[in-house]
C-alpha positions in Angstrom: 243.1 197.1 70.0 244.3 198.2 73.7 242.6 198.5 77.1 243.4 201.7 79.1 242.6 200.4 82.8 241.6 203.0 85.6 243.2 203.8 89.1 239.8 203.0 90.3 239.1 199.9 92.3 236.8 197.3 90.8 233.8 198.7 92.3 234.7 202.2 90.8 235.0 200.7 87.0 232.0 201.5 85.8 232.3 205.9 86.7 235.9 205.2 86.1 235.0 204.2 82.3 233.0 207.2 82.1 235.2 209.7 83.1 238.7 208.0 81.8 237.8 206.8 78.6 238.3 203.0 79.2 237.3 200.4 76.5 237.5 196.8 76.4 240.6 195.0 75.2 241.0 194.0 72.0 241.2 190.1 71.0 244.7 189.0 71.0 246.8 187.9 67.6 248.7 185.0 68.2 252.4 186.2 67.9 255.8 184.6 68.7 258.8 186.2 69.8 262.1 186.1 67.8 263.1 182.8 67.8 260.5 181.4 69.9 258.9 179.6 67.6 259.0 177.9 63.8 256.9 180.5 62.4 258.7 182.1 59.3 259.6 185.6 59.5 256.8 187.0 56.9 254.3 185.8 59.2 255.8 187.6 62.2 253.9 190.7 62.3 254.9 191.5 65.8 258.4 190.8 67.4 260.7 191.4 70.1 264.6 192.1 68.8 267.9 192.4 70.1 269.8 190.7 72.9 267.5 190.3 76.0 268.0 192.0 79.1 270.4 190.3 81.3 268.3 188.2 83.6 269.5 189.4 87.1 269.2 193.1 85.5 265.5 192.5 84.4 264.9 190.6 88.0 265.9 193.9 89.5 264.0 196.2 87.5 260.7 194.3 87.1 260.9 191.9 90.0 257.3 191.3 90.1 257.3 189.5 86.7 259.9 187.2 88.0 258.1 185.5 91.0 258.1 182.0 91.8 254.4 181.7 91.8 251.7 180.5 89.6 252.3 182.0 85.5 249.2 183.6 84.7 248.3 185.7 81.4 246.3 188.8 81.7 246.2 192.5 82.0 247.4 193.9 85.6 247.6 197.5 86.5 250.6 198.2 88.3 249.0 200.8 90.7 246.0 198.8 91.4 246.1 197.4 94.9 243.8 194.3 94.2 246.1 191.1 94.6 243.2 188.8 93.4 244.6 189.3 89.8 248.4 188.2 89.5 250.4 189.8 87.5 251.9 188.5 83.9 255.2 186.6 84.5 257.5 187.1 82.5 260.7 184.5 80.6 262.8 188.0 79.5 262.4 191.5 79.1 264.0 193.3 75.8 264.7 197.0 75.1 263.6 196.7 71.3 260.3 195.9 69.6 259.5 195.7 65.9 255.7 195.9 64.7 254.1 195.1 61.2 257.7 194.5 60.0 258.7 198.2 59.7 258.2 200.2 62.6 261.3 200.2 65.3 260.3 200.8 69.3 262.4 201.3 71.7 262.1 201.0 75.2 260.4 204.5 76.6 259.5 205.2 73.0 256.3 207.2 72.9 253.6 205.7 70.6 249.8 205.3 69.3 248.2 202.5 70.5 244.9 200.7 68.4 241.5 201.8 70.0 238.4 200.8 68.9 236.6 201.5 65.1 236.1 204.9 65.2 237.8 206.2 68.1 240.9 208.1 68.6 244.1 206.0 68.8 245.2 205.9 72.6 248.7 207.0 73.5 251.1 205.7 75.7 254.8 205.7 76.5 256.7 201.8 76.4 258.3 201.3 79.8 257.9 197.5 79.3 258.8 195.1 76.6 258.4 190.9 77.5 257.9 188.1 76.4 255.0 185.9 79.5 255.8 182.1 80.1 253.3 181.4 77.8 255.0 183.0 74.5 252.9 185.7 74.4 254.8 189.5 73.4 253.4 192.5 75.6 254.2 195.9 76.0 253.3 197.7 79.1 251.7 201.2 78.5 251.8 204.0 80.9 249.2 206.3 79.3 248.7 210.1 78.4 245.1 211.2 78.4 243.9 213.6 75.9 242.1 216.8 77.5 238.4 214.9 76.8 239.4 211.9 78.3 240.0 213.1 81.7 237.6 214.8 84.1 237.5 218.2 81.8 235.5 216.0 79.2 233.5 217.5 76.7 234.9 221.5 78.0 238.4 219.8 76.1 238.2 222.8 74.0 239.2 224.6 76.6 242.9 223.2 76.4 245.4 223.4 73.1 244.6 220.1 71.2 248.3 219.1 71.0 248.6 219.2 74.7 248.4 215.9 76.5 248.8 215.0 80.1 250.5 212.0 81.5 248.9 209.5 83.9 250.5 207.1 86.6 248.2 204.3 85.1 249.9 201.4 82.9 248.6 198.1 81.8 250.1 195.0 79.7 249.0 194.7 75.8 249.7 192.2 73.4 252.8 193.9 71.3 250.6 194.1 67.9 248.8 196.6 69.0 251.3 199.4 68.6 250.7 201.4 65.6 253.3 204.3 65.3 256.2 206.1 66.8 255.2 209.5 68.4 257.2 212.3 69.0 255.9 213.8 72.5 257.8 216.7 73.9 258.2 217.2 77.7 257.6 221.0 78.7 257.7 222.9 82.1 254.7 224.1 83.0 255.9 227.5 83.8 255.7 229.2 80.3 253.2 230.1 78.3 251.2 228.6 75.4 252.9 231.3 72.7 256.4 230.5 74.0 255.9 226.7 74.2 254.8 226.8 70.4 257.8 228.5 69.4 260.1 226.8 71.9 259.3 223.3 71.0 260.7 221.2 68.2 258.1 219.5 65.8 256.4 217.1 67.6 252.9 215.3 67.3 251.8 216.3 70.8 253.5 217.9 74.1 253.0 217.3 77.5 253.1 219.6 80.7 251.0 218.1 83.7 250.9 214.8 85.5 246.9 213.5 85.5 245.7 211.7 88.7 242.5 210.2 88.9 241.8 210.7 92.7 240.5 214.1 93.2 241.0 215.3 89.8 244.1 216.2 90.2 246.6 218.0 87.5 250.3 218.4 89.0 253.7 219.7 87.6 255.1 216.3 86.0 257.8 214.5 88.2 261.5 214.2 87.2 262.6 212.4 84.4 263.2 209.0 85.8 263.0 207.1 82.5 266.2 205.5 83.6 265.1 204.4 87.1 265.2 200.8 87.9 262.1 201.0 90.2 258.9 199.5 88.8 256.7 202.1 89.7 258.8 205.0 88.6 256.9 207.7 86.0 258.6 207.9 82.8 258.6 210.5 80.1 261.2 212.1 77.9 262.5 215.8 77.9 263.0 217.5 74.6 263.7 221.0 75.0 266.1 223.2 77.3 263.9 225.4 79.4 266.3 226.2 82.4 266.5 229.9 81.7 262.4 230.1 82.0 262.6 228.0 85.2 265.5 230.3 86.7 263.5 233.5 86.1 260.3 231.2 87.4 262.2 230.3 90.7 263.2 234.4 91.1 259.7 235.1 91.3 258.9 232.4 93.8 261.9 233.6 95.9 260.8 237.2 95.7 257.2 236.0 96.9 258.7 234.2 100.0 257.8 237.7 102.2 256.5 237.8 105.1 252.7 239.1 104.7 251.0 236.8 102.4 248.5 238.7 100.5 244.6 237.4 99.9 241.8 238.9 97.5 238.5 237.6 99.1 235.8 237.8 95.6 232.1 237.2 96.4 233.0 238.0 99.8 229.7 237.9 101.8 230.5 238.9 105.3 234.1 237.5 105.1 233.7 233.8 106.5 235.7 231.9 103.9 238.6 234.5 104.0 238.4 235.0 108.1 238.6 231.2 108.4 242.1 231.1 106.0 243.8 233.2 107.7 243.1 232.0 111.1 244.1 228.6 109.6 247.3 230.0 107.7 248.1 231.3 111.5 248.1 228.3 113.1 250.6 226.9 110.5 253.1 230.0 111.0 251.7 231.5 107.6 250.9 235.4 108.0 248.0 235.5 105.6 246.1 238.6 105.6 243.0 239.7 103.6 244.3 242.7 102.0 241.0 243.2 99.4 237.9 241.8 99.6 234.3 242.2 97.0 231.0 241.9 97.1 227.9 243.4 95.6 226.1 243.1 98.8 226.4 246.4 100.8 225.0 244.9 104.0 228.1 242.3 103.7 230.5 244.8 103.2 230.0 246.4 106.3 229.8 243.3 108.3 233.5 242.6 106.8 235.0 245.8 106.8 233.6 246.2 110.6 235.5 243.0 111.3 238.6 243.6 109.2 239.2 247.1 108.9 242.4 246.8 107.5 240.8 245.4 104.3 240.2 247.5 101.3 236.2 246.5 101.2 234.6 247.2 97.5 231.0 247.2 97.5 230.6 246.3 93.6 229.9 243.5 91.2 232.9 241.2 90.2 232.7 242.2 86.3 233.3 246.2 87.2 236.3 245.3 89.8 237.8 243.6 86.6 237.1 246.5 84.4 238.3 249.0 87.3 241.7 246.8 87.7 242.6 246.5 84.0 241.9 250.4 83.9 244.2 251.0 86.8 246.8 249.2 85.4 246.9 251.1 82.3 246.6 254.7 84.6 250.0 252.3 86.9 251.5 252.3 83.4 250.6 255.8 81.7 251.9 257.5 85.1 255.1 255.1 84.9 254.5 253.4 88.2 254.7 250.5 86.4 256.4 249.2 83.2 256.2 246.4 81.0 252.6 246.8 79.4 251.4 248.3 76.0 251.3 251.9 76.7 247.9 253.3 77.3 247.0 255.6 74.4 243.8 256.8 75.5 245.2 258.0 78.5 248.0 260.1 76.5 244.9 261.4 74.2 243.3 262.5 77.2 245.8 263.9 79.3 249.0 264.5 76.8 252.4 263.5 77.0 253.9 266.3 79.0 254.1 266.5 83.0 252.5 269.3 83.2 249.0 270.6 84.8 247.0 273.9 83.4 247.3 275.2 86.5 244.3 275.4 87.9 242.7 272.1 88.1 239.8 272.9 86.0 237.7 269.8 85.2 236.0 272.1 82.5 232.6 271.8 83.7 230.6 275.5 84.3 226.9 276.0 84.7 226.3 275.9 81.2 226.5 279.7 79.9 228.9 281.6 79.1 231.2 282.8 81.5 229.5 281.0 84.5 230.9 279.2 87.0 234.5 276.5 86.6 234.4 274.1 89.4 237.9 273.1 90.6 239.1 269.9 91.7 240.5 270.2 95.0 241.0 266.2 95.7 240.6 263.1 94.3 238.9 260.5 96.8 237.9 257.3 95.2 238.0 255.2 91.5 235.2 253.2 90.7 234.1 251.3 87.4 230.4 251.3 86.9 227.7 254.0 86.6 227.5 255.8 89.9 225.7 258.5 88.0 223.1 256.2 86.6 223.2 257.2 83.0 223.1 253.6 81.6 227.0 254.0 80.5 229.7 252.2 82.3 232.8 253.7 82.5 235.8 254.6 84.8 234.9 256.9 87.5 236.7 259.3 90.1 235.1 260.5 93.2 235.8 264.3 93.3 236.5 266.8 96.0 235.9 270.3 95.2 237.6 273.1 95.8 235.5 275.8 97.9 232.9 273.0 98.7 232.7 270.3 101.4 232.3 266.2 101.4 228.1 266.9 100.6 229.1 268.4 97.5 231.6 265.3 96.3 230.3 263.8 93.4 231.3 261.0 90.8 232.8 262.3 87.9 233.7 260.1 84.6 237.8 260.6 83.9 236.7 261.3 80.4 235.7 264.7 81.7 238.8 265.3 83.6 241.2 265.9 81.0 242.7 268.7 82.5 243.5 267.3 86.0 246.2 265.1 85.0 248.6 266.1 88.0 245.7 265.9 90.8 244.7 262.7 88.8 248.8 261.5 89.1 248.7 262.5 92.6 246.0 260.0 93.5 247.2 257.0 91.3 250.5 257.6 92.9 249.3 257.2 96.2 246.6 254.2 95.7 250.2 252.8 94.4 252.3 253.2 97.2 249.4 252.1 99.3 247.9 249.3 97.1 244.3 250.2 97.3 243.6 248.0 94.3 246.1 244.7 93.2 247.9 244.3 90.2 248.8 241.7 88.1 251.3 239.7 90.3 250.4 241.5 93.8 248.1 239.1 94.9 249.3 235.7 96.3 245.8 233.9 97.0 242.4 234.3 95.8 239.4 232.9 97.4 235.6 233.3 96.6 232.6 231.3 95.7 231.1 232.6 92.7 227.3 232.5 92.9 225.8 229.9 90.2 222.5 230.5 90.7 221.5 228.6 87.9 222.0 225.1 88.7 220.4 225.4 92.0 217.4 222.9 92.1 215.3 225.4 92.7 215.3 227.1 89.1 212.8 225.4 87.2 214.3 226.9 83.9 217.6 225.7 83.8 220.0 225.4 80.9 221.1 222.0 80.8 222.8 222.3 77.3 225.4 225.2 78.2 224.8 226.3 81.8 227.5 229.4 81.2 224.7 230.7 78.8 222.6 231.0 81.6 223.3 235.0 83.2 222.7 233.5 86.7 226.1 231.2 86.0 228.2 233.9 84.8 230.2 234.6 87.8 231.8 231.7 87.3 233.6 233.0 84.1 234.1 236.3 85.7 236.2 234.8 88.6 238.1 232.7 86.0 238.7 236.0 84.4 239.9 237.5 87.5 242.3 235.4 88.1 243.7 235.1 84.7 244.5 239.3 85.2 245.9 238.9 88.5 247.4 235.6 88.4 248.0 234.9 91.8 249.9 232.1 93.6 247.2 230.4 94.7 243.1 229.8 94.1 240.6 228.6 96.2 237.4 228.4 94.7 234.3 227.1 96.6 231.0 226.3 95.5 227.9 224.3 96.1 227.4 220.3 94.9 225.3 221.3 92.3 228.3 222.2 89.7 229.2 218.7 89.8 225.7 217.2 89.9 224.1 219.5 87.0 224.1 218.8 83.5 226.9 216.2 83.9 229.1 218.4 86.4 229.4 221.1 83.2 230.3 223.9 85.5 233.0 222.2 88.0 234.9 220.6 84.8 234.9 224.1 83.3 236.0 225.1 85.9 239.1 222.7 86.1 239.5 223.3 82.5 239.9 227.2 82.5 242.3 226.8 85.7 244.4 224.3 83.7 244.1 226.3 80.2 246.4 228.9 82.7 248.9 226.4 83.1 247.2 226.0 87.2 247.6 222.7 89.2 244.1 221.8 90.4 242.4 219.2 92.3 239.2 219.2 93.8 237.3 217.9 96.8 234.0 217.6 98.5 234.2 218.5 102.2 231.4 218.4 104.7 231.1 220.8 107.5 230.0 218.6 110.1 233.2 216.9 109.5 235.2 219.5 110.7 233.2 219.9 113.8 230.0 221.5 113.1 226.4 220.2 113.9 225.4 220.5 110.2 226.1 218.7 107.2 226.7 221.1 104.6 229.0 219.7 101.8 230.7 222.2 99.4 232.8 221.7 96.5 236.4 223.1 97.1 238.9 223.4 94.0 242.4 224.4 94.9 244.9 226.3 91.8 248.5 226.9 92.6 251.1 228.2 90.0 253.8 225.6 88.4 256.3 227.3 91.2 254.2 226.4 93.9 253.1 222.8 96.2 249.5 222.3 95.3 247.9 222.2 98.2 245.9 218.8 100.0 242.5 218.4 101.6 242.4 218.0 105.2 240.8 214.7 106.5 238.1 214.7 108.5 238.5 215.4 112.1 234.8 214.3 113.1 232.1 212.3 112.8 229.4 213.4 110.7 225.5 212.6 110.0 225.6 212.4 106.3 222.7 213.8 103.8 221.9 214.0 100.8 223.7 212.0 97.6 227.1 212.4 96.4 227.0 212.2 92.4 228.8 209.2 91.6 231.0 210.8 88.5 232.5 212.3 91.4 232.7 210.1 94.6 236.2 209.8 94.3 236.4 213.3 95.2 234.8 213.2 98.7 237.4 214.1 101.2 237.4 211.2 103.4 239.1 208.4 105.6 239.7 205.2 103.5 236.8 202.4 104.7 238.3 200.4 107.8 240.7 203.4 109.1 242.0 203.1 112.4 242.3 206.6 113.3 239.4 207.6 115.6 237.5 210.7 114.9 235.9 213.0 117.3 232.7 212.8 118.4 229.9 214.4 116.1 228.8 217.6 116.8 225.0 218.1 118.2 223.0 221.1 118.4 223.2 220.9 122.3 226.6 221.3 121.8 226.6 224.2 119.9 224.0 226.7 121.4 222.9 225.5 124.6 224.8 228.1 126.2 222.9 230.6 124.9 220.2 232.9 126.8 216.8 232.5 126.2 215.3 235.2 123.7 211.7 235.9 122.8 210.6 236.0 119.1 210.6 239.7 119.4 213.6 239.8 121.1 215.1 243.0 119.0 218.5 244.1 120.9 221.4 243.4 118.9 223.8 243.0 122.1 223.2 241.1 125.4 225.0 239.4 128.0 226.0 235.8 128.1 224.4 235.0 131.7 225.9 231.5 131.1 229.0 229.9 131.2 230.2 227.6 128.2 229.7 224.2 129.0 231.2 222.5 126.1 234.8 223.0 124.3 233.1 224.0 120.8 231.2 226.6 123.4 234.4 228.0 125.4 236.1 228.2 121.9 233.4 230.1 119.9 233.2 232.7 122.5 237.2 233.6 122.8 237.7 237.6 121.8 239.2 238.2 118.5 242.8 239.8 120.5 242.7 235.6 121.9 242.6 234.0 118.5 245.7 233.5 116.2 245.1 235.5 112.5 242.5 237.6 114.2 243.3 241.4 112.9 245.9 243.2 114.7 244.3 246.3 113.9 241.3 245.4 115.9 239.7 246.8 119.0 239.3 244.9 122.5 235.3 244.0 122.0 233.3 244.3 125.2 232.3 240.6 126.3 229.0 240.9 125.2 226.5 238.4 122.7 226.0 239.7 119.2 223.3 239.0 116.8 221.2 237.0 119.4 217.7 238.2 118.1 215.5 235.9 115.8 213.1 236.8 112.9 210.1 238.3 114.0 207.2 236.0 113.4 203.8 237.7 112.3 201.3 237.6 114.7 199.7 234.3 112.9 203.2 232.1 112.5 204.2 233.0 116.0 200.5 231.7 117.3 201.3 228.3 115.0 204.6 228.0 116.5 203.2 228.5 120.5 201.2 225.6 119.3 204.2 223.3 118.3 204.5 220.8 121.2 208.3 220.9 122.9 209.2 217.8 122.2 211.7 216.0 119.6 210.1 215.4 116.3 207.5 218.1 116.8 206.4 219.6 113.5 202.9 221.0 111.9 201.7 217.4 111.9 201.6 217.6 115.8 198.5 220.5 115.5 194.3 219.4 115.6 193.4 218.6 112.5 195.6 216.8 110.6 195.7 213.1 110.2 199.0 211.2 108.7 198.1 208.2 106.2 199.8 204.6 106.1 201.9 206.1 103.2 203.5 208.9 105.7 201.2 211.4 103.9 199.2 214.2 105.2 195.2 214.4 104.9 192.7 216.5 107.2 191.0 214.5 109.7 187.0 214.7 109.2 186.4 214.0 112.2 187.7 217.5 113.3 186.7 220.7 112.7 189.2 223.3 110.9 190.8 225.3 113.8 191.3 228.9 113.1 193.7 231.7 114.2 192.5 234.9 116.2 193.1 236.6 112.4 190.9 234.3 111.0 193.1 232.4 109.2 193.6 228.4 109.4 196.1 227.3 112.2 197.4 224.8 109.5 197.6 226.7 106.4 197.0 224.6 103.4 200.6 225.1 102.0 201.9 222.9 105.0 199.7 220.2 103.9 200.6 220.7 100.4 204.3 220.5 100.6 206.1 217.8 98.9 202.7 216.3 98.1 201.9 216.0 102.1 204.9 213.7 102.3 207.0 216.7 104.3 207.8 217.0 108.3 209.6 220.4 107.9 206.6 223.2 108.1 207.1 224.4 111.5 209.2 221.8 112.6 210.9 221.9 115.6 214.8 221.2 116.0 216.1 219.2 119.0 218.9 219.1 121.1 220.6 216.2 120.0 220.3 216.3 116.4 222.0 218.2 113.6 220.9 220.0 110.6 221.1 219.4 107.0 222.5 222.8 106.1 222.1 226.3 107.4 220.4 228.7 104.5 219.8 232.3 104.0 216.2 232.7 105.1 214.3 231.9 108.4 211.2 231.5 107.8 209.9 228.1 109.2 207.2 227.5 106.7 209.1 224.8 104.7 212.0 224.2 107.0 212.9 222.6 110.4 214.7 225.8 112.4 212.0 226.6 115.4 214.4 226.4 118.7 213.9 223.1 120.7 212.6 224.7 123.9 211.6 228.1 122.9 208.6 229.6 121.3 210.7 231.1 118.0 213.2 230.3 115.0 216.8 230.0 115.5 218.5 233.9 115.9 221.2 235.0 113.9 223.6 234.0 116.5 222.6 230.6 116.7 222.7 230.2 113.2 226.1 231.6 113.3 227.6 229.3 115.6 226.1 226.2 113.5 228.4 227.9 110.6 231.4 228.2 113.2 231.5 231.7 113.1 233.6 233.6 116.5 230.9 234.8 118.7 232.9 238.5 118.5 231.9 238.1 114.8 229.4 241.1 114.8 227.0 241.4 111.8 225.4 244.5 110.1 222.4 245.4 108.3 218.4 244.7 108.7 218.0 241.3 110.4 216.8 239.1 107.1 220.2 240.7 105.6 222.2 238.9 108.6 220.4 235.9 108.0 221.3 236.1 104.6 224.9 236.8 105.2 225.4 234.1 107.5 223.5 231.3 105.2 225.7 232.1 102.6 229.0 232.0 104.5 231.5 229.1 103.8 231.7 227.4 107.1 234.7 228.9 109.1 236.1 225.2 110.4 236.2 224.6 107.0 238.3 227.6 106.0 240.3 227.4 108.8 241.3 223.8 108.2 241.8 225.1 104.2 244.0 227.7 105.3 246.4 225.5 107.4 247.0 223.5 104.1 247.6 226.1 102.2 250.3 227.3 105.1 251.8 224.0 104.8 251.9 224.3 100.9 253.6 227.5 101.4 255.9 226.5 103.3 257.1 223.1 101.5 259.1 222.3 98.0 256.8 221.8 94.7 256.8 218.1 94.9 253.8 216.0 94.2 252.5 214.6 97.6 249.4 212.8 98.7 245.9 214.7 98.1 245.1 214.7 101.8 247.0 215.2 105.3 245.7 214.4 108.6 245.5 217.8 111.1 247.1 217.9 114.4 245.3 216.0 117.3 242.3 218.3 118.6 243.0 220.8 115.7 242.3 223.7 115.9 244.1 223.0 119.4 244.1 226.7 120.6 242.7 226.6 123.9 245.6 224.5 124.9 248.2 226.9 123.5 246.5 229.5 125.5 246.2 227.8 128.1 249.8 226.6 128.3 251.2 230.0 127.2 248.7 231.4 130.1 250.2 229.1 132.6 253.6 229.9 131.6 253.3 234.0 132.3 251.8 233.2 135.5 255.2 231.7 136.3 
């Protein structure tokens, strides 16, 4: 049995074994090279045949095998940088081998390799055949992986069973581990599965991607280097001519090299992720524009539209949006605005095939009596898919302006009731198509979004561990992927909580990767902490990049700031953490603390209810100066945005009720203060609280206890979070969606209130000009649900680099420019030049 080794270090071997399917090596049989011993041919099970590779050529192609040092026999992964294990030294190399006296293998053949009992044979490419100095015969395997052997694991049903993934992992195995020769067809990634099946010759497997364990990366295959001399070159055979398909894809790519790159923000919330992406893309000279945004929360949609008036914002569910896009495509096909799809017979049946109208625009509706009033459609205003009339039936609806009636009488009508309004509908669809109100497949360059997966939350006691996708609370991940499948964007960026790789062995994270790979997207997954990009909170999140085969897969930006690490990173995905290698020499910026972010904001009271107030104080830190820049001063901001007044928005707290306010006023203004500082609470040696029997319980004016029972029992009395003050030299774990102080540290260090909406927004990196809409609690929700803007900005910069680069394989991480985002320096320099 062969041993397939991991790319990880020795410390990671255990986790790597579980993820990559490593097994123990098979005990080697004693075999002798042809002519090297005295055994008869009948006793030789495996042998190297033909003339050896000339010595000088062998030393050039495999120099590490011919080093003048201690000869050892043992396996070695050529990608392992640990020098403590020496490379097996060779006497000579060959280009052919015979196993079991009947199977002839050539160098660079693909083969099955013996695995353990009851296991599927491993799959490899033979990249070396050599006789070691101890006369043992070896082949070097460069491994392929089945889907179930990759990070996808038990979600392998998303991938075609004949599809395998090449790797850069190599190791040495006894020659007699070879089982049989294979025919593996190399295919380009940019043709669909049906075309692949028709195009490939009869083969055992096909391969169209390279699998790299760091950051769970799947990318285009490298060029065919099987005749290259370098030991490190990747090797794989090409079987079919697909130049036509490749040329077609290249022409599509060239068409996309346009001045404006379009973005669709799904589950957009108030728009933090798309805002950050556009700001970062602008810094790398990419004009990324949020053309469409979708969210179910109406207040979040109002906030996004207020800050991005150029964006088509839709307040609807993602499922309804997907259904709408499918119907929109049918309408565009029916009215001959696009071509290439199946003709939508249902609209032909509804409207007929002639390009005529009945002349009066009648909807066919009356007041219910013979000879009653007939309503005539004057204009179609909007389109949606759903149930706007609350009939409990979802369908395609059009918003109608009736002839002779005003806007107050506008109504949503099902398209099935507007069969006599063909010309009016055609006019609306044509105008909508020309103004791009809805994207068609191929219109979207980038899709970003964080589909909610509340079913994996640690707060959910009834989580489905067997199949999380059966939980309705996790269905949005499937909807997100269905939208990607329909629209076929060039790039995808998905964000989510770390629980998607923690819960149920990372089921949802693996599903997301599997879906994208099944759609022929290159992918990589990383975990990034907001604090590592200049915020005073930790906030670890998972990000998954996807890129079409014709694009370069974006990298992850390395941290720019030191950060206080909180929480636990899942062991199986430890290598997905975006971080500098241990011992790196790069000096990071100092970690940001609460004082750096909010100390310039004016004092406000618990009952503050103004949405706009003056600043009163100048900024004192670089963070504060940057966050206070106006919209017109930031690259990537909306070109249509109006000049805003220099005022502070949303600096108002959740108004506490009288009882909670009285409690907060009693919390000392010192570091570490919380409910434990109130009279009547005693801390035991095990750091749990109990009632102090020597102190009579204190009550509020309302008659309720000063120290509520829930504070004493929270986390079995071990928590210090209830009614806890933050302090200036601290960071926060994660900004959440609620502001109640009952079980979280959210009290201002020196004021008797919770942090305001704006203070929370500062901790998330929102620019101060970003104004929010809705009730106070809704605005806290928008901020708490947001992607941290500096993280999105760094990812936007990475996207810009990928858009401007070729599609070659690069390292998964890159270093941002010094002092990124470097906006202050750029603008001060420009101002100086203008003054001159």
